[in-house]
C-alpha positions in Angstrom: -3.0 -6.8 6.3 -4.3 -4.4 3.5 -6.1 -2.5 6.2 -3.0 -1.7 7.9 -1.6 -0.4 4.9 -4.6 1.9 4.0 -4.8 3.0 8.2 -1.0 3.6 7.8 -1.5 5.7 4.7 -3.5 7.8 6.0 -2.0 8.2 9.6 0.9 9.7 7.3 -0.7 11.7 5.4 -2.5 13.4 8.3 0.5 14.0 9.7 2.0 15.5 6.8 -0.7 18.0 6.5 -0.8 18.8 10.3 3.1 19.8 10.6 2.9 21.6 7.2 -0.1 23.7 8.6 1.7 24.3 11.9 4.7 25.4 9.8 7.0 23.0 11.6 8.1 21.5 8.0 8.0 23.3 4.5 7.8 20.5 2.1 5.5 21.2 -0.9 3.4 17.7 -1.7 3.7 18.5 -5.2 7.4 18.2 -5.1 7.3 15.1 -3.2 5.0 13.6 -5.7 6.8 14.9 -8.6 9.8 13.0 -7.7 9.0 10.2 -5.3 6.3 8.7 -7.8 7.9 5.9 -8.9 8.2 4.6 -5.2 4.3 4.2 -4.9 4.3 1.9 -8.2 7.4 0.1 -6.0 5.4 -0.2 -3.3 2.3 -1.5 -5.1 4.0 -4.2 -6.8 5.7 -5.6 -3.6 2.2 -5.2 -1.7 0.4 -7.7 -5.0 3.4 -10.0 -4.8 3.2 -10.5 -0.7 -0.8 -10.8 -1.1 -2.0 -14.2 -0.6 -3.5 -15.4 -3.8 -6.5 -18.0 -4.5 -4.8 -21.7 -3.5 -8.1 -23.1 -4.7 -6.8 -27.0 -6.4 
């Protein structure tokens, strides 16, 4: 699952930058990160919660 999340993040970032360079969207990445940075913390916490731990006995 970890590899899938990294791949999805790269695809989304690439699509964002491509659309921005083509002039199809006019969103400042700096402004988006300034407002929505807590979402990254929430996503990290959820990912850690669902990551299987060490199940040795």
